N, C-alpha and C positions, 0 to 999 in steps of 0.2 A: 442569462445569468449576469448578476451584477459584477462589475469590475472591482477589484480590491482597491481600497483607499490608497494603499501603499504596497508596492511589490517587494515585500519583505525578503522573499527567497531570491529574487534577482539581485538585491543589494548584498545579501549574505553569501551568494554563490562562490565568490573567490576564496572565502575563508570558512565556508560551511563545515567542511570535514575537519577543520582545526578545532572547532568549538562544539560540534555535535558528535557524539560517540558513534562509531561504526559497530552495529550489533554483531554479535557472534552469529554465524549462520547455521551452526550445527542443528539447532532445533527447527529452524525454518526449512532447511534441507530435508530433514527427516519427515516433517509434516507435509512438505510438497511432494515427496516421493517422485522427484523429477528424473525422467529417463532420457537417454540420448535420443536426439531427433525430435523431442517434443517442443512445442511452441510455448514459451513462457512470456507473459507480460508483467513487467514491474510497473504498476500503476502508482503515480505520484512518486516515482523513483528518483527524482532530483538529480544528484550528481552521479548516480550509478554506484553508490557505495555498497549496495547489496548485490546488484547485478554483476559487478566485477568479481565478487566472491563466488559467483555461480558459474563463472566461465568454464571451469573444468568439467562441468556436468555433461557436455556434449549436446545440450539443448540449444534451440535457436532462441536468442534473447532479444526482447524488445523492451524499450523503456518509454513510458509516456509521462509527461509532466507539463503543467501549464506555463512554467517559467523558462523563458529562453536562456536566461543566465545560468540556471541549473543545467539545462540541456547542453549548453556549450561546454560545461565542465565534464559532463558525461561523454560527450563526443571526443574530447581530448584523450580520454582513457582508451577509446576504441574497443570497449568491452561489449558493445551491443548496438543495435540499430535504435535510433531515437526518433520520437515524434512529439509534436506539441499538441496538447489537448487536455481535456478534463475527464474525470471519472463519470461525470453526469452525462456526457455525450461522447461515448467511446467510438472511435472511427474504425470499428471492426464489425464484421458480419455476425449475425446470430449464430450461436453454437460453434464458434470458430477457434476458441482458445482452449488448449488442454490444461494449462496451468496459469494461474494468476497469483501474484504476490503483492501485498501492500504493507510495507513495514514503516510504522510510525508516520503514516500519511492520512489514514482515514479521518482522523479528527480535523484535518485541514480541508477536506472536501466541502464545497459550498452547500450542497444539498445531499446529505447522507442517505435519506430514503431513496432519492432518485439514483444516486450512485450505486446503491445496493441492487436495485432493479437492473441497471445497466450491466453490472458485473455478472449477475446471473444470466442475463440475456446473451452475453457473448461467450459464456462458459460452455464448452462442449459437453454433451452427455458423457458421463464418466469422468469429467474434468474436476479439477480441484482448485479452490481459491483459499489462500492462507493469508490472514490478516494478523499482523502483530501490532498491538496498541499499548500505550501506557495505561496502567490500571488506576483509574481515577479514584478508586476506593483507598488508595495509598496517599498518605499525607504529602509526601514529596511531589507526587504527581498533581495533587490539588494546587500546590504552590506553582508548578509549571503552568497549569491551566490558568491560574490567576495572572501570571506574568504575560502569557500570550494574550489574554483578554485586555490587559493594560496596554499592550503594544498594538492593539487594534487588529489582531490577526483573525478574529472571528472564528477561532477554533471551537469545536464542540466535542468534548470528550464523553465517551459512553462507558458505563459499567458493563462488564462482560455480558450479562444476560440481556441487557437492553440492546447491545450491538448484535447479538445473535438473533434477537427478535426481528431485526430489520430484514433478515434473510429467510426467515421461516415462511415457506410457501409449498404448495403441492409440487412434488418432483424434486425437492431440494432437501438434503440432509445437512444439519448444522450441529457441530459439537464444539465445546470449549475446552481449552487446556489452560488452567490458571494455577501455576505453581505458587504456593503460598510464600516462598522465600524470594520471589522476584517482584519487580515493579512493572512487569509487562504481562500480557496474556495473549493467547492466540485463539482466533475464531477460524474454524476449518469448515468450509462450505463445499459440498459436493453436489453436482447435478446428477441425479439418478437417471441412468439411461440405458 
């Protein structure tokens, strides 16, 4: 995997949560249907801004991110276990994770088709993956995408159906939730088991 030209997230990590909104988790929690004792991976979870909001769920929380700067911020919160890594090469056994969440991170993965395969590989039968992404069909999101491109972030935003198509495979159910009043959408992936 190519190294980034610039570690944007490592540089931004001390101020990340001051400039990037923390999403409301009500919709993510409802879609995850997270139960006490389940294992949840927050992939591309950065500073733990989503994971910390799921602390009261009773689930065992793990956060994976490629940026050591972001992981240091998450460690300071003490809300979860952290590990350095990428979505394209997950350090987990096949069928090992009951729940996976990726909030506002999928467009930053270096190789989205490879990441989609890896996420399905580690998802346990009956498990669920919930991805929240900015909806690139919205003008304001297109401006964000342009800004990230100009900043050499190599982000790749997907329209909802294109993102869902990356996960469609035998034994995998995929559905979309695209509220017309919001600038985000959710892709819900379940491994049939």
